C-alpha positions as CSV (number, residue, x, y, z in Angstrom):
1,M,84.7,-85.6,-136.9
2,M,84.7,-87.9,-133.8
3,R,84.8,-85.4,-131.4
4,T,81.8,-83.7,-132.8
5,L,79.8,-87.0,-132.5
6,C,81.2,-87.4,-129.0
7,V,80.4,-84.0,-128.0
8,A,77.4,-84.5,-129.4
9,I,75.9,-87.8,-127.4
10,V,76.8,-86.1,-124.6
11,L,74.4,-83.5,-125.1
12,S,72.1,-85.4,-126.0
13,L,71.9,-87.5,-122.8
14,T,72.1,-84.9,-120.2
15,S,68.9,-83.4,-121.9
16,C,67.2,-86.6,-121.6
17,G,68.3,-86.6,-118.1
18,L,70.6,-89.9,-118.4
19,L,73.7,-87.7,-117.8
20,Q,73.6,-85.5,-114.7
21,P,76.3,-82.7,-114.6
22,A,79.2,-83.1,-112.2
23,Q,78.5,-81.9,-108.4
24,A,79.9,-79.2,-106.5
25,A,81.6,-81.1,-103.5
26,P,79.6,-80.5,-100.6
27,A,81.4,-77.1,-98.8
28,Q,83.1,-77.6,-95.6
29,H,81.0,-77.3,-92.3
30,S,82.3,-75.6,-89.6
31,S,80.9,-78.1,-87.3
32,D,82.6,-81.2,-89.3
33,I,84.7,-82.3,-87.3
34,H,87.2,-83.8,-89.7
35,G,90.2,-81.5,-90.3
36,Q,89.9,-80.8,-86.8
37,A,91.9,-83.9,-85.3
38,N,95.1,-81.9,-85.2
39,A,93.4,-78.4,-83.6
40,S,94.7,-77.9,-79.8
41,A,92.6,-77.4,-77.0
42,D,92.7,-73.9,-77.1
43,E,91.4,-73.9,-80.6
44,V,88.7,-76.5,-79.9
45,W,87.3,-74.4,-76.6
46,N,87.3,-71.1,-78.5
47,G,85.1,-72.9,-81.1
48,L,83.2,-74.4,-77.9
49,M,83.3,-70.4,-76.9
50,A,82.2,-69.4,-80.6
51,G,79.1,-71.5,-80.7
52,N,78.2,-71.2,-77.1
53,N,77.9,-67.1,-78.3
54,R,75.8,-68.3,-81.6
55,F,73.8,-69.7,-78.2
56,L,73.4,-66.5,-77.0
57,A,72.1,-64.7,-79.8
58,G,69.8,-67.8,-80.9
59,K,71.4,-68.0,-84.1
60,P,72.7,-71.4,-84.1
61,E,74.6,-72.9,-87.6
62,A,72.3,-74.4,-90.3
63,R,73.5,-78.3,-90.2
64,D,72.8,-80.3,-93.0
65,L,72.7,-83.6,-90.9
66,V,72.0,-86.1,-93.1
67,P,75.5,-86.7,-95.0
68,L,76.8,-85.7,-91.9
69,R,75.1,-88.9,-90.0
70,R,76.1,-91.3,-92.7
71,K,80.1,-89.9,-93.1
72,L,79.9,-90.3,-89.1
73,A,78.8,-94.1,-89.5
74,S,82.2,-95.2,-90.2
75,G,83.7,-93.5,-86.3
76,Q,84.1,-90.4,-84.3
77,S,86.3,-88.4,-83.7
78,P,85.3,-85.6,-81.0
79,K,87.0,-82.3,-80.4
80,A,85.9,-82.2,-76.5
81,I,85.2,-84.2,-73.8
82,I,82.7,-82.6,-71.8
83,L,81.7,-83.8,-68.0
84,S,78.2,-82.1,-67.5
85,C,75.4,-81.9,-65.0
86,S,72.0,-84.3,-66.5
87,D,69.9,-81.4,-66.0
88,S,67.5,-81.2,-68.5
89,R,68.3,-77.4,-69.0
90,V,72.2,-78.0,-69.5
91,G,72.4,-79.7,-72.9
92,P,75.7,-79.5,-74.0
93,E,75.3,-79.8,-77.6
94,L,72.9,-77.2,-77.8
95,I,74.3,-74.6,-75.1
96,F,77.6,-74.5,-77.0
97,D,75.7,-75.3,-80.7
98,Q,77.6,-78.1,-81.5
99,S,76.9,-81.1,-84.1
100,L,76.3,-85.0,-84.3
101,G,80.4,-86.2,-84.2
102,D,81.5,-82.7,-81.9
103,V,81.2,-83.8,-78.5
104,F,82.0,-86.7,-76.2
105,V,79.8,-85.8,-73.2
106,V,79.3,-87.8,-69.9
107,R,76.3,-86.6,-67.9
108,T,75.6,-87.2,-64.1
109,A,73.6,-85.5,-61.4
110,G,76.1,-82.8,-60.3
111,N,78.6,-83.3,-63.2
112,V,80.4,-86.0,-60.4
113,A,82.7,-88.8,-62.0
114,D,82.1,-92.2,-60.6
115,A,83.6,-95.5,-62.0
116,V,81.1,-95.7,-64.7
117,A,81.6,-91.5,-65.9
118,L,85.9,-92.0,-65.0
119,G,85.2,-95.1,-67.5
120,S,83.5,-93.3,-70.4
121,I,86.6,-90.3,-70.3
122,E,89.1,-92.8,-69.9
123,Y,87.7,-94.1,-73.5
124,A,87.5,-90.6,-75.1
125,V,91.4,-89.7,-73.9
126,D,92.9,-93.0,-74.4
127,H,90.9,-94.5,-78.1
128,L,89.7,-91.5,-79.5
129,H,92.6,-89.0,-78.3
130,S,90.4,-85.7,-78.2
131,P,92.5,-82.8,-76.6
132,L,90.1,-81.4,-74.3
133,L,88.0,-82.5,-71.2
134,V,85.4,-80.0,-70.1
135,V,84.0,-80.2,-66.4
136,L,80.7,-78.2,-66.9
137,G,78.8,-77.4,-63.9
138,H,75.7,-74.9,-63.6
139,Q,73.7,-72.0,-61.4
140,K,71.1,-73.9,-59.3
141,C,72.2,-77.5,-59.3
142,G,69.4,-79.9,-57.6
143,A,72.3,-81.9,-56.7
144,V,74.3,-79.9,-54.9
145,S,71.5,-78.2,-53.5
146,A,70.8,-81.7,-52.3
147,A,73.7,-81.7,-50.6
148,C,73.6,-78.5,-49.0
149,S,70.5,-79.0,-47.0
150,G,72.2,-82.1,-45.2
151,E,69.0,-83.8,-45.3
152,K,69.0,-87.6,-45.6
153,M,68.2,-89.0,-49.0
154,P,65.7,-91.6,-49.8
155,S,67.7,-94.1,-51.3
156,K,71.6,-95.2,-51.1
157,N,71.8,-94.2,-54.7
158,L,70.5,-90.5,-54.3
159,D,73.6,-91.1,-51.1
160,A,76.4,-91.7,-53.3
161,I,75.6,-88.3,-55.1
162,V,74.7,-86.0,-52.2
163,E,78.8,-87.8,-50.9
164,K,80.5,-87.0,-53.7
165,I,79.6,-83.4,-53.6
166,G,79.7,-83.4,-49.5
167,P,83.4,-82.5,-49.6
168,A,82.5,-79.4,-52.3
169,V,79.9,-78.1,-49.8
170,T,82.0,-78.2,-46.6
171,Q,84.6,-76.5,-48.6
172,A,82.1,-73.7,-49.8
173,K,81.1,-73.6,-46.0
174,T,84.1,-72.3,-44.8
175,H,84.3,-68.7,-47.2
176,A,80.8,-67.9,-48.2
177,R,77.8,-66.8,-46.7
178,P,74.2,-68.1,-46.1
179,D,72.5,-66.5,-49.3
180,D,75.6,-67.5,-51.6
181,L,76.4,-71.1,-50.1
182,L,74.4,-73.3,-53.1
183,E,76.0,-70.7,-55.8
184,S,79.7,-71.3,-54.1
185,A,79.3,-74.6,-53.6
186,V,78.2,-74.9,-57.1
187,K,81.6,-73.4,-58.1
188,E,83.5,-75.7,-55.5
189,N,81.7,-78.9,-56.7
190,V,83.3,-78.3,-60.5
191,H,86.6,-78.0,-58.8
192,R,86.6,-81.1,-57.2
193,S,84.9,-82.6,-59.8
194,A,88.2,-82.0,-61.9
195,A,90.1,-82.9,-58.9
196,D,88.8,-86.2,-58.4
197,V,89.0,-87.4,-62.3
198,L,92.7,-86.3,-62.3
199,A,93.3,-88.2,-58.8
200,N,91.6,-91.0,-59.4
201,S,92.6,-91.7,-63.6
202,D,96.0,-92.7,-64.5
203,I,94.9,-92.5,-68.3
204,V,93.7,-88.6,-67.5
205,R,96.2,-87.6,-65.4
206,D,99.3,-89.0,-68.3
207,A,97.2,-87.3,-70.6
208,V,97.9,-84.0,-68.6
209,K,101.4,-84.1,-67.8
210,S,101.9,-85.0,-71.1
211,G,100.5,-82.2,-73.0
212,K,97.7,-84.3,-74.9
213,L,94.7,-83.2,-72.6
214,S,93.7,-79.9,-71.2
215,V,91.0,-79.8,-68.5
216,I,89.2,-76.6,-68.4
217,E,86.8,-76.0,-65.2
218,A,83.3,-74.0,-66.8
219,E,79.7,-73.3,-64.9
220,Y,76.3,-72.7,-67.5
221,E,74.4,-69.6,-66.5
222,L,71.0,-70.6,-66.5
223,D,69.1,-67.3,-67.3
224,S,71.8,-65.7,-69.2
225,G,72.7,-69.2,-71.3
226,K,76.1,-68.1,-70.7
227,V,79.0,-70.6,-70.2
228,V,81.6,-68.9,-67.7
229,R,85.3,-70.4,-67.4
230,L,85.8,-70.9,-64.0
231,N,89.8,-72.0,-64.4
232,M,92.4,-69.7,-65.9
233,P,95.2,-71.1,-68.6
234,A,97.7,-71.1,-65.7
235,D,95.8,-72.7,-63.2
236,T,95.7,-76.5,-64.2
237,R,94.6,-77.7,-60.7
238,K,96.6,-81.0,-61.4
């Protein structure tokens, strides 16, 4: 009798809209960073490349950003650090099809790492424990082109960028044809930037040596939208 009465009350409240049926837990989304904190650098890189393939195909993942934004308000745990150029055509979140909280992005013209950029990377390594650093250059980089030109820059701040890229241009000139200098210098600049990060940061260097961090060098192709890895797994450039 009591059981029948309870069932009747529940049905009555439900029909009046005063008691809502239990909602199913939201499905885990592939871009949700939670649960991926222990992913290896290789797994993270494969995830980034899967995102780049979606970007190439014009089929980005659908994301419910409102609940994700609320969840991330309590903290972040980005799975990758990306040092990339400030060029408006090279947004890492877009070209890797990533979402809020997925990547910790440091952007400078020419993807060079000055003290501020290095400090930003160190924060992500030391405090956020991201297992992967991607140094990302791109075709037809304006900053690298300026360094290749040899022209005097109109300000000391622009000079600072060109001077940082200069050694990469010098190296490219030792093997590149004149019509291939810019592209060769872009690749050399990615290598140089990665080497600079390791040379100038004890935190990053120690994380690499201990196996907690991997560094991948890559180039973004403006025409195709494809990200191409430049260093192979055995090429650590420590």
